[in-house]
N, C-alpha and C positions, 0 to 999 in steps of 0.2 A: 305183721300180722302171723301168728302161727297158724296153723293149719284148723287146730280146731275151730280160730274164728270164719277163716276162709271156707270151711265143709258149713258149719251154720250161718254164713250170711246170708244166702237164699232164704230159707226158713227167718229167718228175722223179717227180712224186709218183706217178705211174705204175709209174716202177722203186725206187719205195722200197715202194711196195705190196708188189709181184714179190716184194723180198728180205725183206723181212719175213715173206711167207706161206713162200718155201721156207727159210728160218731157223727156223722151225716145225717145219715138215715134217723137215728134215734129223735136228734136235735128236729130234724123237719117235722117228725112225727109227734114231737112236743109241744110244735106250737103250730101246725096246720088246723087244731080247733079252733083255735082265734084268730088266723086268716079269713077275714070274708072274699068269699074267690066273687062274688058281683059288687064290690068294690070299683070307683073310678081307676084307682092305680093299675089294679090285674086287670079291670079291661083295656087300655091302656098297652100294657105289658102284653096283652094275648093279641090286640091289635096290630102292634112293633112286629112284634114273633111270627104273626100272618103276612106282611108286610115283606118281612127278610124271605119268607119263606114263597112267596109270590115271585120277587126280585132273582131269588136264585135260580127256580125251575124257569122265569123267564131265560135270563141269561144262557143258560144251559143248552136249553131249544134253538136261540137263535145264534150265539156267539158261543158256541163249543169248544172245548180245547182238546188236544192229543186226538187218540182214535176217534172220538164222537163226532172233529170236526170233517174228519174226511166223509161223512156220509153228507146223505140228498136234505135238504131244510125242507124238502117237500113231505120227506117221510119223516121225520122229525115231527112237526106240524099234526100230518095226518093221524100217528099214531097216538098224538097227543090229544086229538080231538073224539079222536074214537073213545080212549079210555074215558076221559068227559063223558061223553054220549055211554057208554056201561056205567060208570058212578052213579050217573041220578036215574038211568031204569032202572037200577038195584037198589035204588032206596037208599043210594050215600056211600052205599059199599066202598071201600077203601081198595081193600085186596083185589076187588073183581075190576076195579078201574083199573089198577096200578099193572096187573097181572096180565089184563087184554090190552093195554097199550104196550108193555114192553113185548108182549108175542107178536104184535102187529107189528113194530118197529123191527126185530130181530128177522119177521118173515119176511118184511120189504126190501131189508138189507140185503138178506141173502138173495133173492130174487133178482136183485137188481147184480149181485155179486157174477151171479149164473148165465146174467143178458136176458132172461124174461122178459124183463121190461128198463 
């Protein structure tokens, strides 16, 4: 390869990545009007997606790996329950539920680390 090729290679790759991204976005936009989101197929896809998400969250809470495995199970469960309560209390606001659960979990881990309980 000449120095001209190696100088422009990142820009060419960036251009190809942008083109590929916008190709699929454009194709999705073109066919989106023809898709019925209430069809049986899309309801099934939504159910499978929610099931996979629930399974992943359950696994993270009950059988964590890495640093999360070093935390207490009760802390993870209490924070999750607290997040769900606030999620429903604030009209199913995902942001409030998630931030409250994460904040309480961090607080519980910190308190255990400091020997508070």
